[in-house]
Structures are given as structure tokens and as C-alpha cells.
C-alpha atoms as a printed R data frame, in Angstrom:
    type eleno elety resid chain resno      x       y       z
1   ATOM     1    CA   MET     A     1 24.704 140.115 136.997
2   ATOM     2    CA   LYS     A     2 25.705 137.357 134.668
3   ATOM     3    CA   LYS     A     3 23.693 139.073 132.025
4   ATOM     4    CA   GLN     A     4 25.560 142.296 132.600
5   ATOM     5    CA   ILE     A     5 28.943 140.572 132.412
6   ATOM     6    CA   VAL     A     6 27.937 138.791 129.211
7   ATOM     7    CA   ILE     A     7 26.642 142.035 127.713
8   ATOM     8    CA   ALA     A     8 29.833 143.870 128.752
9   ATOM     9    CA   ALA     A     9 32.034 141.116 127.302
10  ATOM    10    CA   PHE     A    10 29.999 141.067 124.098
11  ATOM    11    CA   SER     A    11 30.212 144.865 123.851
12  ATOM    12    CA   LEU     A    12 33.984 144.848 124.348
13  ATOM    13    CA   GLY     A    13 34.335 142.128 121.729
14  ATOM    14    CA   ALA     A    14 32.226 144.092 119.246
15  ATOM    15    CA   ILE     A    15 34.232 147.235 119.892
16  ATOM    16    CA   ALA     A    16 37.511 145.362 119.434
17  ATOM    17    CA   LEU     A    17 36.369 143.746 116.188
18  ATOM    18    CA   GLY     A    18 34.921 147.046 114.938
19  ATOM    19    CA   THR     A    19 38.212 148.833 115.606
20  ATOM    20    CA   ASN     A    20 40.098 146.332 113.458
21  ATOM    21    CA   GLN     A    21 37.716 146.926 110.595
22  ATOM    22    CA   VAL     A    22 38.122 150.711 110.901
23  ATOM    23    CA   LEU     A    23 41.912 150.388 110.951
24  ATOM    24    CA   ALA     A    24 41.831 148.234 107.851
25  ATOM    25    CA   GLN     A    25 39.802 150.906 106.051
26  ATOM    26    CA   ASN     A    26 42.381 153.654 106.845
27  ATOM    27    CA   SER     A    27 44.981 152.149 104.502
28  ATOM    28    CA   GLU     A    28 44.385 151.895 100.761
29  ATOM    29    CA   GLN     A    29 46.757 151.884  97.792
30  ATOM    30    CA   VAL     A    30 46.258 153.388  94.355
31  ATOM    31    CA   SER     A    31 48.782 153.270  91.512
32  ATOM    32    CA   LYS     A    32 49.383 155.871  88.783
33  ATOM    33    CA   SER     A    33 51.656 155.718  85.766
34  ATOM    34    CA   VAL     A    34 54.098 158.563  85.214
35  ATOM    35    CA   ASN     A    35 55.357 159.080  81.658
36  ATOM    36    CA   ILE     A    36 58.390 161.080  80.625
37  ATOM    37    CA   ILE     A    37 57.973 161.806  76.929
38  ATOM    38    CA   LEU     A    38 61.143 162.865  75.137
39  ATOM    39    CA   SER     A    39 61.536 164.397  71.711
40  ATOM    40    CA   ASP     A    40 64.729 165.117  69.847
41  ATOM    41    CA   VAL     A    41 65.569 168.812  70.073
42  ATOM    42    CA   ILE     A    42 68.140 171.104  68.552
43  ATOM    43    CA   ALA     A    43 68.290 174.872  68.891
44  ATOM    44    CA   MET     A    44 70.900 177.527  68.273
45  ATOM    45    CA   ASP     A    45 71.139 181.153  69.378
46  ATOM    46    CA   ILE     A    46 73.590 183.925  68.750
47  ATOM    47    CA   GLY     A    47 75.767 184.125  71.828
48  ATOM    48    CA   SER     A    48 77.895 187.198  72.463
49  ATOM    49    CA   ALA     A    49 78.240 188.082  68.782
50  ATOM    50    CA   ALA     A    50 79.951 191.426  68.328
51  ATOM    51    CA   SER     A    51 77.744 194.512  67.948
52  ATOM    52    CA   GLU     A    52 74.381 192.795  67.503
53  ATOM    53    CA   GLY     A    53 75.628 189.997  65.271
54  ATOM    54    CA   THR     A    54 77.797 192.149  63.001
55  ATOM    55    CA   ILE     A    55 81.471 191.356  62.419
56  ATOM    56    CA   ASP     A    56 83.472 194.363  61.184
57  ATOM    57    CA   PHE     A    57 86.761 194.397  59.282
58  ATOM    58    CA   ASN     A    58 88.058 197.969  58.964
59  ATOM    59    CA   TYR     A    59 90.585 198.904  56.277
60  ATOM    60    CA   GLY     A    60 91.602 202.531  56.813
61  ATOM    61    CA   SER     A    61 95.359 202.582  56.208
62  ATOM    62    CA   THR     A    62 98.005 201.031  53.983
63  ATOM    63    CA   LYS     A    63 99.079 198.920  56.960
64  ATOM    64    CA   ASP     A    64 95.588 197.381  57.064
65  ATOM    65    CA   TYR     A    65 95.829 196.249  53.423
66  ATOM    66    CA   ASN     A    66 99.242 194.669  54.072
67  ATOM    67    CA   SER     A    67 98.269 192.779  57.235
68  ATOM    68    CA   SER     A    68 96.107 189.800  58.041
69  ATOM    69    CA   LYS     A    69 93.017 190.688  60.033
70  ATOM    70    CA   ASN     A    70 91.260 188.445  62.548
71  ATOM    71    CA   VAL     A    71 88.057 188.988  64.476
72  ATOM    72    CA   THR     A    72 87.463 186.414  67.206
73  ATOM    73    CA   VAL     A    73 83.975 186.169  68.667
74  ATOM    74    CA   PRO     A    74 83.893 184.143  71.895
75  ATOM    75    CA   ASN     A    75 80.651 182.274  72.566
76  ATOM    76    CA   SER     A    76 79.516 183.225  69.072
77  ATOM    77    CA   LEU     A    77 76.868 180.492  68.991
78  ATOM    78    CA   VAL     A    78 75.079 178.736  71.857
79  ATOM    79    CA   ILE     A    79 73.584 175.347  71.001
80  ATOM    80    CA   ILE     A    80 71.378 172.772  72.739
81  ATOM    81    CA   SER     A    81 70.909 169.343  71.197
82  ATOM    82    CA   SER     A    82 69.600 165.984  72.376
83  ATOM    83    CA   LYS     A    83 71.824 164.195  69.822
84  ATOM    84    CA   ASN     A    84 75.299 164.650  68.406
85  ATOM    85    CA   PHE     A    85 75.304 167.217  65.606
86  ATOM    86    CA   ASP     A    86 77.228 169.114  62.927
87  ATOM    87    CA   VAL     A    87 77.443 172.897  62.585
88  ATOM    88    CA   LYS     A    88 77.563 174.127  58.996
89  ATOM    89    CA   VAL     A    89 78.246 177.597  57.632
90  ATOM    90    CA   LYS     A    90 77.509 179.332  54.328
91  ATOM    91    CA   SER     A    91 76.938 182.792  52.916
92  ATOM    92    CA   GLU     A    92 73.541 183.824  51.587
93  ATOM    93    CA   GLY     A    93 75.114 185.291  48.456
94  ATOM    94    CA   SER     A    94 78.320 184.943  46.461
95  ATOM    95    CA   HIS     A    95 79.565 188.490  47.112
96  ATOM    96    CA   PHE     A    96 79.878 191.096  49.815
97  ATOM    97    CA   VAL     A    97 77.875 193.992  48.338
98  ATOM    98    CA   SER     A    98 78.110 197.782  48.581
99  ATOM    99    CA   GLY     A    99 75.666 199.288  46.081
100 ATOM   100    CA   ALA     A   100 76.854 198.121  42.648
101 ATOM   101    CA   ASN     A   101 80.286 197.112  43.977
102 ATOM   102    CA   VAL     A   102 81.108 193.543  45.031
103 ATOM   103    CA   ILE     A   103 83.817 191.492  46.753
104 ATOM   104    CA   PRO     A   104 83.753 187.663  46.476
105 ATOM   105    CA   VAL     A   105 82.845 185.897  49.737
106 ATOM   106    CA   ASP     A   106 85.784 183.494  49.410
107 ATOM   107    CA   ILE     A   107 87.986 186.268  50.775
108 ATOM   108    CA   LEU     A   108 86.785 185.303  54.267
109 ATOM   109    CA   GLN     A   109 87.994 182.342  56.338
110 ATOM   110    CA   VAL     A   110 85.704 181.069  59.117
111 ATOM   111    CA   LYS     A   111 87.258 178.906  61.817
112 ATOM   112    CA   ALA     A   112 85.817 177.142  64.876
113 ATOM   113    CA   ILE     A   113 88.371 177.570  67.643
114 ATOM   114    CA   PRO     A   114 88.893 175.999  71.086
115 ATOM   115    CA   GLY     A   115 87.757 177.806  74.186
116 ATOM   116    CA   GLY     A   116 84.006 177.289  74.157
117 ATOM   117    CA   SER     A   117 82.237 174.409  75.849
118 ATOM   118    CA   LEU     A   118 81.223 172.695  72.587
119 ATOM   119    CA   MET     A   119 83.150 169.481  71.922
120 ATOM   120    CA   GLY     A   120 83.607 168.110  68.401
121 ATOM   121    CA   THR     A   121 85.989 168.281  65.442
122 ATOM   122    CA   LEU     A   122 86.689 171.981  64.825
123 ATOM   123    CA   ASN     A   123 87.349 173.017  61.224
124 ATOM   124    CA   GLU     A   124 88.340 176.057  59.174
125 ATOM   125    CA   VAL     A   125 86.521 176.782  55.912
126 ATOM   126    CA   THR     A   126 86.668 179.324  53.131
127 ATOM   127    CA   LEU     A   127 83.272 181.001  52.988
128 ATOM   128    CA   SER     A   128 81.036 180.065  50.043
129 ATOM   129    CA   THR     A   129 77.344 179.750  49.200
130 ATOM   130    CA   THR     A   130 77.519 176.000  49.871
131 ATOM   131    CA   ASP     A   131 77.033 174.545  53.368
132 ATOM   132    CA   GLN     A   132 80.414 173.521  54.788
133 ATOM   133    CA   VAL     A   133 81.028 171.664  58.040
134 ATOM   134    CA   LEU     A   134 82.519 174.018  60.616
135 ATOM   135    CA   VAL     A   135 82.154 171.536  63.512
136 ATOM   136    CA   SER     A   136 81.603 167.828  62.960
137 ATOM   137    CA   ASN     A   137 80.186 165.297  65.421
138 ATOM   138    CA   ALA     A   138 79.675 167.775  68.252
139 ATOM   139    CA   SER     A   139 78.501 166.150  71.468
140 ATOM   140    CA   LEU     A   140 74.932 166.479  72.657
141 ATOM   141    CA   GLY     A   141 74.310 168.867  75.532
142 ATOM   142    CA   ALA     A   142 72.775 172.110  76.722
143 ATOM   143    CA   LYS     A   143 74.125 175.649  76.448
144 ATOM   144    CA   GLN     A   144 77.219 174.629  74.512
145 ATOM   145    CA   SER     A   145 79.156 177.641  73.293
146 ATOM   146    CA   LEU     A   146 81.248 177.866  70.139
147 ATOM   147    CA   ASN     A   147 84.052 180.376  69.601
148 ATOM   148    CA   ILE     A   148 84.517 181.487  65.993
149 ATOM   149    CA   ASP     A   149 87.424 183.288  64.339
150 ATOM   150    CA   TYR     A   150 86.879 185.254  61.124
151 ATOM   151    CA   SER     A   151 89.944 186.210  59.083
152 ATOM   152    CA   ILE     A   152 91.096 187.857  55.875
153 ATOM   153    CA   SER     A   153 94.696 187.165  54.852
154 ATOM   154    CA   ALA     A   154 97.141 189.940  53.980
155 ATOM   155    CA   GLU     A   155 97.484 188.440  50.502
156 ATOM   156    CA   LYS     A   156 93.739 188.589  49.823
157 ATOM   157    CA   ALA     A   157 93.482 192.070  51.337
158 ATOM   158    CA   SER     A   158 96.200 193.444  49.051
159 ATOM   159    CA   LYS     A   159 95.053 191.572  45.919
160 ATOM   160    CA   VAL     A   160 91.255 191.638  46.255
161 ATOM   161    CA   LEU     A   161 90.330 194.545  48.531
162 ATOM   162    CA   LEU     A   162 92.916 197.135  47.525
163 ATOM   163    CA   GLY     A   163 91.518 199.285  44.735
164 ATOM   164    CA   LYS     A   164 87.849 198.596  45.488
165 ATOM   165    CA   PRO     A   165 85.625 201.682  45.914
166 ATOM   166    CA   GLN     A   166 85.204 202.742  49.547
167 ATOM   167    CA   GLY     A   167 82.047 201.701  51.334
168 ATOM   168    CA   THR     A   168 80.616 199.070  53.643
169 ATOM   169    CA   TYR     A   169 80.375 195.706  51.891
170 ATOM   170    CA   THR     A   170 77.865 193.361  53.497
171 ATOM   171    CA   GLN     A   171 76.842 189.711  53.259
172 ATOM   172    CA   LYS     A   172 74.859 187.489  55.631
173 ATOM   173    CA   ILE     A   173 76.400 184.297  56.974
174 ATOM   174    CA   THR     A   174 74.101 181.437  57.964
175 ATOM   175    CA   TYR     A   175 74.918 178.763  60.538
176 ATOM   176    CA   THR     A   176 72.954 175.506  60.639
177 ATOM   177    CA   ALA     A   177 73.052 172.871  63.388
178 ATOM   178    CA   THR     A   178 71.957 169.438  62.128
179 ATOM   179    CA   ALA     A   179 71.392 166.408  64.374
180 ATOM   180    CA   LEU     A   180 73.236 163.243  63.329
């Protein structure tokens, strides 16, 4: 009987020690590194630009040639940038063109106006073929919208446009967002 008690005690001891070893094997740690890799980004899209990106100034009456005309395009550009940036504007050519007829691009004023979510120094420029800063030091951010006002003064309409042959005069305007 002593043998049986010793065997039973030894068996219980082995089971108890074996259980501790099994429990120790159920817990193990492994480490992994997680990297977040950032790159500088800047992108710009046409926002709600009027009629597929076209801005129209219509001159159909004498009143039109004697009045200033403004076309405001809310959310004209939508920009994302990981750094502060400037927005520049220029025309692709020196004249609005209709066949062989031309109108100088400096007839048009382009102005960044409040109301969009983009924050920076808003400027007004006379359109030319040279990049000009429309917004300086705009804050970084996502989906920032810029409202733009296009205008032709009454003086320029009566002195430059009046007397030109009828037609649709066209020129492309290019906007560039540049990270600082």
C-alpha cells in the first residue's frame, strides 16, 4: 500500500509539474515593426468649373460693352498638398484667338476670392503668359477648394473688345500648384 501511495504521490507531482510546463508553452511573444512611409504629395483637380471648365463672357448688346463683367466660379480648383504651397496662373498664349482675329490676354483679371476652404494670401493678377502667384503660402491639407473670379473691366471692354469681329475668342489658362 505504501508503494501505491508513493506511486500516486509521484504521479500527482508529475502531472502538476507537467501542467506548469504546458501552461508556460501557451504564451509566447513575437515583435514586428510597422512602418508608415510618407512622401510629399500635391495634386489639383478642376472643381465645379462652369460648363466643363469653360468660362464664358458674352457681349451681345451695347450695355455689355459699357459694363464690367464678372464670372465667379466657386470651388474652381480642389487641391491636396502635404506641404504649404503657391497657386500660379498663366495663359498658354498671348492672345484670345478666333480664326485670324486676336484679343490680348491682358484684358482678363483673375482673382482668388474668399469663400473656399483654401487658406493663404489671395491675390488678383492680370492674365499673361508668365506664371503669376494667385495664392501664396496656402496651408497644407486635403480637398481644399479655391473660388476664382474672372473679370473684364468696362474700360477694356469698350476700348479693346468693341469693334472686334464677332466670334468666339479662346485661350487656355493653366493653374500650377507648387509645394514650398
